Biopython code that builds the backbone (N, CA, C, O; Angstrom):
import numpy as np
from Bio.PDB.StructureBuilder import StructureBuilder

atoms = [
    (1, "MET", "N", (0.835, -1.188, 0.000)),
    (1, "MET", "CA", (0.000, 0.000, 0.000)),
    (1, "MET", "C", (0.874, 1.243, 0.000)),
    (1, "MET", "O", (1.994, 1.229, 0.510)),
    (2, "SER", "N", (0.350, 2.318, -0.577)),
    (2, "SER", "CA", (1.115, 3.557, -0.585)),
    (2, "SER", "C", (1.070, 4.203, 0.789)),
    (2, "SER", "O", (0.181, 3.928, 1.595)),
    (3, "GLN", "N", (2.034, 5.055, 1.039)),
    (3, "GLN", "CA", (2.142, 5.706, 2.335)),
    (3, "GLN", "C", (1.189, 6.896, 2.422)),
    (3, "GLN", "O", (1.192, 7.769, 1.554)),
    (4, "ILE", "N", (0.385, 6.922, 3.464)),
    (4, "ILE", "CA", (-0.459, 8.077, 3.778)),
    (4, "ILE", "C", (0.071, 8.623, 5.091)),
    (4, "ILE", "O", (-0.005, 7.937, 6.110)),
    (5, "PRO", "N", (0.610, 9.843, 5.098)),
    (5, "PRO", "CA", (1.217, 10.382, 6.316)),
    (5, "PRO", "C", (0.234, 10.368, 7.485)),
    (5, "PRO", "O", (-0.916, 10.785, 7.345)),
    (6, "GLY", "N", (0.693, 9.889, 8.628)),
    (6, "GLY", "CA", (-0.107, 9.899, 9.849)),
    (6, "GLY", "C", (-1.137, 8.796, 9.929)),
    (6, "GLY", "O", (-1.913, 8.765, 10.884)),
    (7, "VAL", "N", (-1.179, 7.874, 8.955)),
    (7, "VAL", "CA", (-2.166, 6.790, 8.958)),
    (7, "VAL", "C", (-1.404, 5.470, 8.954)),
    (7, "VAL", "O", (-0.586, 5.220, 8.069)),
    (8, "ASP", "N", (-1.673, 4.633, 9.942)),
    (8, "ASP", "CA", (-0.972, 3.349, 10.001)),
    (8, "ASP", "C", (-1.725, 2.279, 9.208)),
    (8, "ASP", "O", (-2.800, 2.532, 8.664)),
    (9, "PHE", "N", (-1.136, 1.069, 9.151)),
    (9, "PHE", "CA", (-1.690, -0.029, 8.372)),
    (9, "PHE", "C", (-3.113, -0.388, 8.795)),
    (9, "PHE", "O", (-3.956, -0.636, 7.933)),
    (10, "VAL", "N", (-3.399, -0.422, 10.069)),
    (10, "VAL", "CA", (-4.726, -0.790, 10.572)),
    (10, "VAL", "C", (-5.765, 0.239, 10.132)),
    (10, "VAL", "O", (-6.873, -0.123, 9.735)),
    (11, "GLU", "N", (-5.408, 1.511, 10.201)),
    (11, "GLU", "CA", (-6.347, 2.559, 9.781)),
    (11, "GLU", "C", (-6.604, 2.491, 8.274)),
    (11, "GLU", "O", (-7.734, 2.668, 7.819)),
    (12, "LYS", "N", (-5.523, 2.229, 7.495)),
    (12, "LYS", "CA", (-5.685, 2.105, 6.042)),
    (12, "LYS", "C", (-6.600, 0.927, 5.700)),
    (12, "LYS", "O", (-7.478, 1.039, 4.845)),
    (13, "THR", "N", (-6.385, -0.197, 6.376)),
    (13, "THR", "CA", (-7.221, -1.376, 6.153)),
    (13, "THR", "C", (-8.676, -1.073, 6.503)),
    (13, "THR", "O", (-9.593, -1.468, 5.783)),
    (14, "HIS", "N", (-8.874, -0.377, 7.606)),
    (14, "HIS", "CA", (-10.230, -0.001, 8.016)),
    (14, "HIS", "C", (-10.895, 0.901, 6.967)),
    (14, "HIS", "O", (-12.077, 0.731, 6.667)),
    (15, "LEU", "N", (-10.146, 1.852, 6.413)),
    (15, "LEU", "CA", (-10.688, 2.743, 5.372)),
    (15, "LEU", "C", (-11.080, 1.960, 4.122)),
    (15, "LEU", "O", (-12.128, 2.212, 3.528)),
    (16, "ILE", "N", (-10.233, 1.008, 3.727)),
    (16, "ILE", "CA", (-10.520, 0.212, 2.529)),
    (16, "ILE", "C", (-11.752, -0.665, 2.749)),
    (16, "ILE", "O", (-12.626, -0.735, 1.885)),
    (17, "VAL", "N", (-11.825, -1.330, 3.895)),
    (17, "VAL", "CA", (-12.977, -2.183, 4.203)),
    (17, "VAL", "C", (-14.246, -1.333, 4.260)),
    (17, "VAL", "O", (-15.291, -1.743, 3.755)),
    (18, "SER", "N", (-14.160, -0.154, 4.871)),
    (18, "SER", "CA", (-15.322, 0.747, 4.950)),
    (18, "SER", "C", (-15.788, 1.156, 3.560)),
    (18, "SER", "O", (-16.988, 1.203, 3.293)),
    (19, "ALA", "N", (-14.833, 1.455, 2.668)),
    (19, "ALA", "CA", (-15.180, 1.848, 1.297)),
    (19, "ALA", "C", (-15.870, 0.709, 0.559)),
    (19, "ALA", "O", (-16.850, 0.932, -0.152)),
    (20, "ILE", "N", (-15.361, -0.514, 0.725)),
    (20, "ILE", "CA", (-15.971, -1.678, 0.070)),
    (20, "ILE", "C", (-17.379, -1.918, 0.605)),
    (20, "ILE", "O", (-18.304, -2.173, -0.167)),
    (21, "LEU", "N", (-17.544, -1.836, 1.921)),
    (21, "LEU", "CA", (-18.875, -2.021, 2.516)),
    (21, "LEU", "C", (-19.849, -0.947, 2.049)),
    (21, "LEU", "O", (-21.009, -1.242, 1.762)),
    (22, "MET", "N", (-19.382, 0.306, 1.971)),
    (22, "MET", "CA", (-20.239, 1.406, 1.538)),
    (22, "MET", "C", (-20.674, 1.210, 0.085)),
    (22, "MET", "O", (-21.830, 1.463, -0.255)),
    (23, "ALA", "N", (-19.750, 0.758, -0.775)),
    (23, "ALA", "CA", (-20.091, 0.505, -2.178)),
    (23, "ALA", "C", (-21.171, -0.571, -2.276)),
    (23, "ALA", "O", (-22.117, -0.443, -3.053)),
    (24, "GLY", "N", (-21.020, -1.642, -1.474)),
    (24, "GLY", "CA", (-22.029, -2.703, -1.473)),
    (24, "GLY", "C", (-23.364, -2.218, -0.954)),
    (24, "GLY", "O", (-24.415, -2.588, -1.477)),
    (25, "LEU", "N", (-23.324, -1.386, 0.076)),
    (25, "LEU", "CA", (-24.549, -0.827, 0.644)),
    (25, "LEU", "C", (-25.259, 0.073, -0.357)),
    (25, "LEU", "O", (-26.484, 0.027, -0.477)),
    (26, "LEU", "N", (-24.495, 0.893, -1.077)),
    (26, "LEU", "CA", (-25.095, 1.769, -2.094)),
    (26, "LEU", "C", (-25.727, 0.952, -3.222)),
    (26, "LEU", "O", (-26.812, 1.281, -3.702)),
    (27, "LYS", "N", (-25.047, -0.103, -3.636)),
    (27, "LYS", "CA", (-25.596, -0.974, -4.688)),
    (27, "LYS", "C", (-26.893, -1.626, -4.212)),
    (27, "LYS", "O", (-27.866, -1.696, -4.963)),
    (28, "TRP", "N", (-26.908, -2.101, -2.969)),
    (28, "TRP", "CA", (-28.107, -2.712, -2.402)),
    (28, "TRP", "C", (-29.241, -1.687, -2.315)),
    (28, "TRP", "O", (-30.380, -1.989, -2.672)),
    (29, "GLY", "N", (-28.933, -0.488, -1.847)),
    (29, "GLY", "CA", (-29.953, 0.555, -1.724)),
    (29, "GLY", "C", (-30.553, 0.937, -3.063)),
    (29, "GLY", "O", (-31.756, 1.175, -3.174)),
    (30, "LYS", "N", (-29.706, 0.991, -4.076)),
    (30, "LYS", "CA", (-30.196, 1.322, -5.418)),
    (30, "LYS", "C", (-31.151, 0.240, -5.926)),
    (30, "LYS", "O", (-32.164, 0.550, -6.552)),
    (31, "SER", "N", (-30.832, -1.026, -5.658)),
    (31, "SER", "CA", (-31.700, -2.115, -6.118)),
    (31, "SER", "C", (-33.046, -2.095, -5.383)),
    (31, "SER", "O", (-34.064, -2.482, -5.957)),
    (32, "ILE", "N", (-33.063, -1.651, -4.127)),
    (32, "ILE", "CA", (-34.304, -1.575, -3.350)),
    (32, "ILE", "C", (-35.235, -0.508, -3.928)),
    (32, "ILE", "O", (-36.455, -0.670, -3.913)),
    (33, "LEU", "N", (-34.653, 0.587, -4.441)),
    (33, "LEU", "CA", (-35.463, 1.692, -4.957)),
    (33, "LEU", "C", (-36.077, 1.391, -6.320)),
    (33, "LEU", "O", (-36.996, 2.086, -6.752)),
    (34, "ARG", "N", (-35.574, 0.357, -7.000)),
    (34, "ARG", "CA", (-36.163, 0.000, -8.289)),
    (34, "ARG", "C", (-37.519, -0.636, -8.044)),
    (34, "ARG", "O", (-37.727, -1.322, -7.043)),
    (35, "ARG", "N", (-38.422, -0.404, -8.952)),
    (35, "ARG", "CA", (-39.758, -0.973, -8.817)),
    (35, "ARG", "C", (-40.307, -1.257, -10.199)),
    (35, "ARG", "O", (-39.707, -0.894, -11.211)),
    (36, "ALA", "N", (-41.440, -1.902, -10.228)),
    (36, "ALA", "CA", (-42.101, -2.191, -11.504)),
    (36, "ALA", "C", (-42.540, -0.870, -12.134)),
    (36, "ALA", "O", (-42.856, 0.076, -11.413)),
    (37, "PRO", "N", (-42.567, -0.788, -13.461)),
    (37, "PRO", "CA", (-43.012, 0.430, -14.127)),
    (37, "PRO", "C", (-44.447, 0.801, -13.745)),
    (37, "PRO", "O", (-45.267, -0.062, -13.433)),
    (38, "SER", "N", (-44.726, 2.100, -13.776)),
    (38, "SER", "CA", (-46.090, 2.567, -13.523)),
    (38, "SER", "C", (-46.995, 2.109, -14.655)),
    (38, "SER", "O", (-46.551, 2.020, -15.800)),
    (39, "PRO", "N", (-48.245, 1.817, -14.358)),
    (39, "PRO", "CA", (-49.155, 1.462, -15.451)),
    (39, "PRO", "C", (-49.460, 2.711, -16.276)),
    (39, "PRO", "O", (-49.502, 3.812, -15.726)),
    (40, "PRO", "N", (-49.671, 2.562, -17.577)),
    (40, "PRO", "CA", (-50.019, 3.720, -18.401)),
    (40, "PRO", "C", (-51.330, 4.351, -17.925)),
    (40, "PRO", "O", (-52.221, 3.665, -17.425)),
    (41, "LEU", "N", (-51.426, 5.667, -18.090)),
    (41, "LEU", "CA", (-52.661, 6.373, -17.754)),
    (41, "LEU", "C", (-53.725, 6.050, -18.791)),
    (41, "LEU", "O", (-53.413, 5.759, -19.946)),
    (42, "ARG", "N", (-54.973, 6.103, -18.373)),
    (42, "ARG", "CA", (-56.078, 5.932, -19.326)),
    (42, "ARG", "C", (-56.725, 7.299, -19.524)),
    (42, "ARG", "O", (-57.063, 7.984, -18.558)),
    (43, "PHE", "N", (-56.890, 7.682, -20.772)),
    (43, "PHE", "CA", (-57.466, 8.973, -21.097)),
    (43, "PHE", "C", (-58.921, 8.812, -21.515)),
    (43, "PHE", "O", (-59.329, 7.764, -22.014)),
    (44, "LEU", "N", (-59.690, 9.868, -21.300)),
    (44, "LEU", "CA", (-61.105, 9.850, -21.700)),
    (44, "LEU", "C", (-61.222, 9.659, -23.202)),
    (44, "LEU", "O", (-60.379, 10.135, -23.962)),
    (45, "THR", "N", (-62.244, 8.978, -23.621)),
    (45, "THR", "CA", (-62.482, 8.777, -25.057)),
    (45, "THR", "C", (-63.751, 9.480, -25.515)),
    (45, "THR", "O", (-64.112, 9.418, -26.690)),
    (46, "THR", "N", (-64.425, 10.148, -24.585)),
    (46, "THR", "CA", (-65.638, 10.898, -24.927)),
    (46, "THR", "C", (-65.587, 12.258, -24.234)),
    (46, "THR", "O", (-64.764, 12.491, -23.348)),
    (47, "GLY", "N", (-66.485, 13.151, -24.657)),
    (47, "GLY", "CA", (-66.583, 14.454, -24.010)),
    (47, "GLY", "C", (-65.736, 15.533, -24.654)),
    (47, "GLY", "O", (-65.567, 16.606, -24.075)),
    (48, "PHE", "N", (-65.201, 15.278, -25.834)),
    (48, "PHE", "CA", (-64.418, 16.285, -26.533)),
    (48, "PHE", "C", (-64.634, 16.131, -28.025)),
    (48, "PHE", "O", (-65.135, 15.109, -28.494)),
    (49, "GLU", "N", (-64.246, 17.169, -28.766)),
    (49, "GLU", "CA", (-64.444, 17.178, -30.212)),
    (49, "GLU", "C", (-63.419, 16.262, -30.899)),
    (49, "GLU", "O", (-62.228, 16.318, -30.592)),
    (50, "VAL", "N", (-63.877, 15.441, -31.805)),
    (50, "VAL", "CA", (-63.006, 14.549, -32.566)),
    (50, "VAL", "C", (-62.946, 15.074, -34.001)),
    (50, "VAL", "O", (-63.970, 15.350, -34.626)),
    (51, "PHE", "N", (-61.723, 15.202, -34.501)),
    (51, "PHE", "CA", (-61.542, 15.692, -35.865)),
    (51, "PHE", "C", (-61.632, 14.546, -36.857)),
    (51, "PHE", "O", (-61.143, 13.447, -36.596)),
    (52, "ALA", "N", (-62.249, 14.804, -37.979)),
    (52, "ALA", "CA", (-62.334, 13.808, -39.051)),
    (52, "ALA", "C", (-60.935, 13.626, -39.650)),
    (52, "ALA", "O", (-60.184, 14.597, -39.744)),
    (53, "PRO", "N", (-60.570, 12.404, -40.057)),
    (53, "PRO", "CA", (-59.244, 12.171, -40.652)),
    (53, "PRO", "C", (-58.973, 13.036, -41.884)),
    (53, "PRO", "O", (-57.819, 13.316, -42.208)),
    (54, "SER", "N", (-60.025, 13.451, -42.559)),
    (54, "SER", "CA", (-59.842, 14.274, -43.758)),
    (54, "SER", "C", (-59.576, 15.742, -43.421)),
    (54, "SER", "O", (-59.155, 16.503, -44.292)),
    (55, "GLU", "N", (-59.815, 16.153, -42.169)),
    (55, "GLU", "CA", (-59.613, 17.550, -41.776)),
    (55, "GLU", "C", (-58.114, 17.842, -41.619)),
    (55, "GLU", "O", (-57.386, 17.068, -40.997)),
    (56, "ILE", "N", (-57.667, 18.954, -42.184)),
    (56, "ILE", "CA", (-56.253, 19.329, -42.155)),
    (56, "ILE", "C", (-55.923, 19.972, -40.811)),
    (56, "ILE", "O", (-56.583, 20.917, -40.380)),
    (57, "LEU", "N", (-54.890, 19.443, -40.158)),
    (57, "LEU", "CA", (-54.426, 19.992, -38.889)),
    (57, "LEU", "C", (-53.493, 21.171, -39.146)),
    (57, "LEU", "O", (-53.019, 21.367, -40.265)),
    (58, "ASP", "N", (-53.232, 21.960, -38.091)),
    (58, "ASP", "CA", (-52.411, 23.165, -38.240)),
    (58, "ASP", "C", (-51.072, 22.887, -38.912)),
    (58, "ASP", "O", (-50.705, 23.575, -39.864)),
    (59, "GLU", "N", (-50.331, 21.877, -38.423)),
    (59, "GLU", "CA", (-49.008, 21.619, -38.976)),
    (59, "GLU", "C", (-49.065, 21.130, -40.424)),
    (59, "GLU", "O", (-48.088, 21.259, -41.161)),
    (60, "GLU", "N", (-50.194, 20.575, -40.831)),
    (60, "GLU", "CA", (-50.329, 20.083, -42.202)),
    (60, "GLU", "C", (-50.528, 21.212, -43.204)),
    (60, "GLU", "O", (-50.506, 20.988, -44.414)),
    (61, "ARG", "N", (-50.719, 22.411, -42.702)),
    (61, "ARG", "CA", (-50.905, 23.567, -43.581)),
    (61, "ARG", "C", (-49.578, 24.077, -44.157)),
    (61, "ARG", "O", (-49.583, 24.827, -45.133)),
    (62, "PHE", "N", (-48.450, 23.683, -43.571)),
    (62, "PHE", "CA", (-47.147, 24.102, -44.082)),
    (62, "PHE", "C", (-46.897, 23.450, -45.429)),
    (62, "PHE", "O", (-47.214, 22.279, -45.639)),
    (63, "GLU", "N", (-46.327, 24.223, -46.331)),
    (63, "GLU", "CA", (-46.031, 23.710, -47.662)),
    (63, "GLU", "C", (-45.024, 22.557, -47.601)),
    (63, "GLU", "O", (-45.079, 21.628, -48.407)),
    (64, "GLU", "N", (-44.098, 22.633, -46.625)),
    (64, "GLU", "CA", (-43.057, 21.617, -46.494)),
    (64, "GLU", "C", (-43.565, 20.306, -45.902)),
    (64, "GLU", "O", (-42.878, 19.288, -45.985)),
    (65, "PHE", "N", (-44.752, 20.314, -45.309)),
    (65, "PHE", "CA", (-45.294, 19.120, -44.678)),
    (65, "PHE", "C", (-45.669, 18.096, -45.744)),
    (65, "PHE", "O", (-46.411, 18.395, -46.679)),
    (66, "LYS", "N", (-45.154, 16.908, -45.589)),
    (66, "LYS", "CA", (-45.462, 15.835, -46.531)),
    (66, "LYS", "C", (-46.266, 14.780, -45.791)),
    (66, "LYS", "O", (-45.754, 14.111, -44.894)),
    (67, "SER", "N", (-47.500, 14.640, -46.163)),
    (67, "SER", "CA", (-48.374, 13.664, -45.518)),
    (67, "SER", "C", (-47.788, 12.260, -45.635)),
    (67, "SER", "O", (-47.342, 11.855, -46.708)),
    (68, "GLY", "N", (-47.790, 11.524, -44.529)),
    (68, "GLY", "CA", (-47.284, 10.167, -44.538)),
    (68, "GLY", "C", (-45.819, 10.043, -44.161)),
    (68, "GLY", "O", (-45.330, 8.927, -43.984)),
    (69, "ARG", "N", (-45.095, 11.161, -44.031)),
    (69, "ARG", "CA", (-43.677, 11.114, -43.666)),
    (69, "ARG", "C", (-43.454, 11.150, -42.161)),
    (69, "ARG", "O", (-42.360, 10.841, -41.688)),
    (70, "TYR", "N", (-44.464, 11.518, -41.417)),
    (70, "TYR", "CA", (-44.332, 11.643, -39.967)),
    (70, "TYR", "C", (-45.175, 10.575, -39.281)),
    (70, "TYR", "O", (-46.248, 10.202, -39.754)),
    (71, "TYR", "N", (-44.660, 10.097, -38.153)),
    (71, "TYR", "CA", (-45.391, 9.078, -37.408)),
    (71, "TYR", "C", (-46.646, 9.711, -36.797)),
    (71, "TYR", "O", (-46.541, 10.767, -36.172)),
    (72, "PRO", "N", (-47.817, 9.111, -36.953)),
    (72, "PRO", "CA", (-49.062, 9.674, -36.410)),
    (72, "PRO", "C", (-49.209, 9.368, -34.909)),
    (72, "PRO", "O", (-49.847, 8.384, -34.533)),
    (73, "VAL", "N", (-48.620, 10.209, -34.066)),
    (73, "VAL", "CA", (-48.641, 10.008, -32.614)),
    (73, "VAL", "C", (-50.047, 10.210, -32.078)),
    (73, "VAL", "O", (-50.766, 11.104, -32.525)),
    (74, "ASN", "N", (-50.443, 9.375, -31.112)),
    (74, "ASN", "CA", (-51.741, 9.497, -30.451)),
    (74, "ASN", "C", (-51.544, 9.695, -28.959)),
    (74, "ASN", "O", (-50.660, 9.082, -28.360)),
    (75, "ILE", "N", (-52.363, 10.550, -28.354)),
    (75, "ILE", "CA", (-52.319, 10.765, -26.916)),
    (75, "ILE", "C", (-52.566, 9.415, -26.229)),
    (75, "ILE", "O", (-53.483, 8.680, -26.598)),
    (76, "GLY", "N", (-51.740, 9.101, -25.229)),
    (76, "GLY", "CA", (-51.874, 7.843, -24.507)),
    (76, "GLY", "C", (-51.015, 6.722, -25.055)),
    (76, "GLY", "O", (-50.866, 5.685, -24.408)),
    (77, "GLU", "N", (-50.449, 6.910, -26.232)),
    (77, "GLU", "CA", (-49.614, 5.875, -26.843)),
    (77, "GLU", "C", (-48.338, 5.675, -26.025)),
    (77, "GLU", "O", (-47.775, 6.635, -25.499)),
    (78, "VAL", "N", (-47.882, 4.414, -25.920)),
    (78, "VAL", "CA", (-46.680, 4.081, -25.161)),
    (78, "VAL", "C", (-45.585, 3.657, -26.133)),
    (78, "VAL", "O", (-45.805, 2.826, -27.014)),
    (79, "PHE", "N", (-44.383, 4.252, -25.956)),
    (79, "PHE", "CA", (-43.232, 3.939, -26.795)),
    (79, "PHE", "C", (-42.184, 3.195, -25.971)),
    (79, "PHE", "O", (-41.880, 3.579, -24.842)),
    (80, "ASP", "N", (-41.639, 2.130, -26.547)),
    (80, "ASP", "CA", (-40.552, 1.367, -25.944)),
    (80, "ASP", "C", (-40.902, 0.877, -24.541)),
    (80, "ASP", "O", (-40.014, 0.709, -23.705)),
    (81, "SER", "N", (-42.166, 0.650, -24.280)),
    (81, "SER", "CA", (-42.664, 0.206, -22.971)),
    (81, "SER", "C", (-42.216, 1.129, -21.840)),
    (81, "SER", "O", (-42.188, 0.714, -20.682)),
    (82, "LYS", "N", (-41.869, 2.358, -22.159)),
    (82, "LYS", "CA", (-41.319, 3.260, -21.148)),
    (82, "LYS", "C", (-41.956, 4.646, -21.157)),
    (82, "LYS", "O", (-42.185, 5.214, -20.089)),
    (83, "TYR", "N", (-42.244, 5.201, -22.315)),
    (83, "TYR", "CA", (-42.738, 6.574, -22.411)),
    (83, "TYR", "C", (-44.178, 6.609, -22.913)),
    (83, "TYR", "O", (-44.503, 6.000, -23.932)),
    (84, "GLN", "N", (-45.041, 7.329, -22.188)),
    (84, "GLN", "CA", (-46.424, 7.476, -22.599)),
    (84, "GLN", "C", (-46.677, 8.928, -23.002)),
    (84, "GLN", "O", (-46.352, 9.854, -22.259)),
    (85, "VAL", "N", (-47.259, 9.114, -24.183)),
    (85, "VAL", "CA", (-47.542, 10.455, -24.694)),
    (85, "VAL", "C", (-48.687, 11.067, -23.891)),
    (85, "VAL", "O", (-49.764, 10.483, -23.774)),
    (86, "ILE", "N", (-48.435, 12.251, -23.343)),
    (86, "ILE", "CA", (-49.417, 12.958, -22.522)),
    (86, "ILE", "C", (-50.107, 14.065, -23.315)),
    (86, "ILE", "O", (-51.312, 14.273, -23.172)),
    (87, "GLY", "N", (-49.356, 14.772, -24.145)),
    (87, "GLY", "CA", (-49.958, 15.863, -24.902)),
    (87, "GLY", "C", (-49.010, 16.449, -25.926)),
    (87, "GLY", "O", (-47.819, 16.141, -25.952)),
    (88, "LYS", "N", (-49.558, 17.283, -26.751)),
    (88, "LYS", "CA", (-48.791, 17.951, -27.795)),
    (88, "LYS", "C", (-48.393, 19.328, -27.284)),
    (88, "LYS", "O", (-49.245, 20.105, -26.855)),
    (89, "LEU", "N", (-47.101, 19.629, -27.328)),
    (89, "LEU", "CA", (-46.622, 20.925, -26.853)),
    (89, "LEU", "C", (-46.591, 21.973, -27.951)),
    (89, "LEU", "O", (-46.834, 23.153, -27.695)),
    (90, "GLY", "N", (-46.295, 21.553, -29.162)),
    (90, "GLY", "CA", (-46.239, 22.518, -30.256)),
    (90, "GLY", "C", (-45.727, 21.875, -31.525)),
    (90, "GLY", "O", (-45.449, 20.676, -31.569)),
    (91, "PHE", "N", (-45.610, 22.691, -32.556)),
    (91, "PHE", "CA", (-45.139, 22.176, -33.836)),
    (91, "PHE", "C", (-44.422, 23.278, -34.591)),
    (91, "PHE", "O", (-44.583, 24.461, -34.293)),
    (92, "GLY", "N", (-43.641, 22.881, -35.557)),
    (92, "GLY", "CA", (-42.933, 23.813, -36.423)),
    (92, "GLY", "C", (-42.965, 23.287, -37.834)),
    (92, "GLY", "O", (-43.749, 22.394, -38.155)),
    (93, "VAL", "N", (-42.116, 23.837, -38.678)),
    (93, "VAL", "CA", (-42.102, 23.443, -40.081)),
    (93, "VAL", "C", (-41.628, 21.999, -40.246)),
    (93, "VAL", "O", (-42.138, 21.271, -41.098)),
    (94, "THR", "N", (-40.646, 21.582, -39.427)),
    (94, "THR", "CA", (-40.066, 20.254, -39.625)),
    (94, "THR", "C", (-40.283, 19.291, -38.461)),
    (94, "THR", "O", (-39.785, 18.166, -38.508)),
    (95, "SER", "N", (-41.012, 19.695, -37.417)),
    (95, "SER", "CA", (-41.182, 18.779, -36.288)),
    (95, "SER", "C", (-42.411, 19.124, -35.459)),
    (95, "SER", "O", (-42.975, 20.213, -35.563)),
    (96, "THR", "N", (-42.803, 18.170, -34.641)),
    (96, "THR", "CA", (-43.857, 18.356, -33.644)),
    (96, "THR", "C", (-43.273, 17.915, -32.314)),
    (96, "THR", "O", (-42.577, 16.901, -32.253)),
    (97, "VAL", "N", (-43.544, 18.661, -31.245)),
    (97, "VAL", "CA", (-42.992, 18.354, -29.928)),
    (97, "VAL", "C", (-44.111, 17.801, -29.055)),
    (97, "VAL", "O", (-45.171, 18.409, -28.910)),
    (98, "TRP", "N", (-43.845, 16.620, -28.470)),
    (98, "TRP", "CA", (-44.826, 15.943, -27.637)),
    (98, "TRP", "C", (-44.310, 15.838, -26.210)),
    (98, "TRP", "O", (-43.109, 15.673, -25.991)),
    (99, "LEU", "N", (-45.207, 15.933, -25.247)),
    (99, "LEU", "CA", (-44.885, 15.728, -23.839)),
    (99, "LEU", "C", (-45.149, 14.270, -23.517)),
    (99, "LEU", "O", (-46.226, 13.751, -23.810)),
    (100, "ALA", "N", (-44.158, 13.599, -22.909)),
    (100, "ALA", "CA", (-44.306, 12.186, -22.571)),
    (100, "ALA", "C", (-43.956, 11.965, -21.107)),
    (100, "ALA", "O", (-43.165, 12.708, -20.526)),
    (101, "ARG", "N", (-44.546, 10.946, -20.526)),
    (101, "ARG", "CA", (-44.331, 10.566, -19.129)),
    (101, "ARG", "C", (-43.451, 9.321, -19.098)),
    (101, "ARG", "O", (-43.717, 8.350, -19.806)),
    (102, "ASP", "N", (-42.401, 9.352, -18.274)),
    (102, "ASP", "CA", (-41.517, 8.201, -18.101)),
    (102, "ASP", "C", (-42.189, 7.253, -17.115)),
    (102, "ASP", "O", (-42.326, 7.577, -15.935)),
    (103, "LEU", "N", (-42.604, 6.096, -17.588)),
    (103, "LEU", "CA", (-43.327, 5.149, -16.752)),
    (103, "LEU", "C", (-42.421, 4.444, -15.741)),
    (103, "LEU", "O", (-42.920, 3.810, -14.810)),
    (104, "GLN", "N", (-41.109, 4.543, -15.907)),
    (104, "GLN", "CA", (-40.186, 3.846, -15.018)),
    (104, "GLN", "C", (-39.485, 4.783, -14.036)),
    (104, "GLN", "O", (-38.665, 4.327, -13.240)),
    (105, "LEU", "N", (-39.786, 6.070, -14.073)),
    (105, "LEU", "CA", (-39.147, 7.046, -13.205)),
    (105, "LEU", "C", (-39.782, 7.048, -11.829)),
    (105, "LEU", "O", (-41.007, 7.027, -11.706)),
    (106, "VAL", "N", (-38.954, 7.074, -10.790)),
    (106, "VAL", "CA", (-39.425, 7.094, -9.409)),
    (106, "VAL", "C", (-38.859, 8.334, -8.733)),
    (106, "VAL", "O", (-37.668, 8.621, -8.856)),
    (107, "PHE", "N", (-39.709, 9.074, -8.016)),
    (107, "PHE", "CA", (-39.271, 10.220, -7.233)),
    (107, "PHE", "C", (-39.403, 9.879, -5.758)),
    (107, "PHE", "O", (-40.353, 9.212, -5.347)),
    (108, "LEU", "N", (-38.457, 10.334, -4.975)),
    (108, "LEU", "CA", (-38.555, 10.168, -3.532)),
    (108, "LEU", "C", (-38.790, 11.533, -2.910)),
    (108, "LEU", "O", (-38.045, 12.476, -3.178)),
    (109, "SER", "N", (-39.814, 11.647, -2.086)),
    (109, "SER", "CA", (-40.081, 12.899, -1.400)),
    (109, "SER", "C", (-39.115, 13.042, -0.230)),
    (109, "SER", "O", (-38.486, 12.056, 0.155)),
    (110, "PRO", "N", (-38.974, 14.229, 0.348)),
    (110, "PRO", "CA", (-38.072, 14.395, 1.475)),
    (110, "PRO", "C", (-38.395, 13.460, 2.646)),
    (110, "PRO", "O", (-37.500, 13.081, 3.402)),
    (111, "ALA", "N", (-39.663, 13.091, 2.795)),
    (111, "ALA", "CA", (-40.045, 12.205, 3.892)),
    (111, "ALA", "C", (-39.708, 10.744, 3.582)),
    (111, "ALA", "O", (-39.857, 9.878, 4.444)),
    (112, "GLY", "N", (-39.254, 10.467, 2.354)),
    (112, "GLY", "CA", (-38.859, 9.117, 1.983)),
    (112, "GLY", "C", (-39.960, 8.299, 1.351)),
    (112, "GLY", "O", (-39.749, 7.124, 1.051)),
    (113, "THR", "N", (-41.137, 8.884, 1.136)),
    (113, "THR", "CA", (-42.218, 8.139, 0.494)),
    (113, "THR", "C", (-42.069, 8.251, -1.007)),
    (113, "THR", "O", (-41.615, 9.279, -1.510)),
    (114, "THR", "N", (-42.441, 7.220, -1.723)),
    (114, "THR", "CA", (-42.310, 7.188, -3.171)),
    (114, "THR", "C", (-43.448, 7.938, -3.831)),
    (114, "THR", "O", (-44.610, 7.801, -3.446)),
    (115, "LYS", "N", (-43.096, 8.740, -4.840)),
    (115, "LYS", "CA", (-44.090, 9.442, -5.645)),
    (115, "LYS", "C", (-43.886, 9.061, -7.093)),
    (115, "LYS", "O", (-42.757, 8.825, -7.522)),
    (116, "VAL", "N", (-44.962, 8.999, -7.850)),
    (116, "VAL", "CA", (-44.863, 8.693, -9.277)),
    (116, "VAL", "C", (-45.255, 9.917, -10.047)),
    (116, "VAL", "O", (-45.249, 9.900, -11.278)),
]
sb = StructureBuilder()
sb.init_structure("model")
sb.init_model(0)
sb.init_chain("A")
sb.init_seg("    ")
for serial, (resi, resn, name, xyz) in enumerate(atoms, 1):
    if name == "N":
        sb.init_residue(resn, " ", resi, " ")
    sb.init_atom(name, np.array(xyz, "f"), 0.0, 1.0, " ", f" {name:<3s}", serial, name[0])
structure = sb.get_structure()
């Protein structure tokens, strides 16, 4: 072992053992905080206006928009078993921005209770 001024062999050994134990404890704690993914939210299917497929949406009015080149995202759709589309934030000439919820993300409150 390298020399640490003022620290003898027993103290160095204790520091190394403590570091190894702490690493194991952190790994164990991280595994405890993992949980099953949240179930996807269910959205209402009635009580709002539904647009006919033939009706042109705002972003489709751009000359550069090519019908069929963009994925038709739907509210509530789940991607990669991880992200659920919550809403549309906006659009531009070349893209549309969607808000999605991470179904596997866990938050811990200061009191230590889990929040989703």
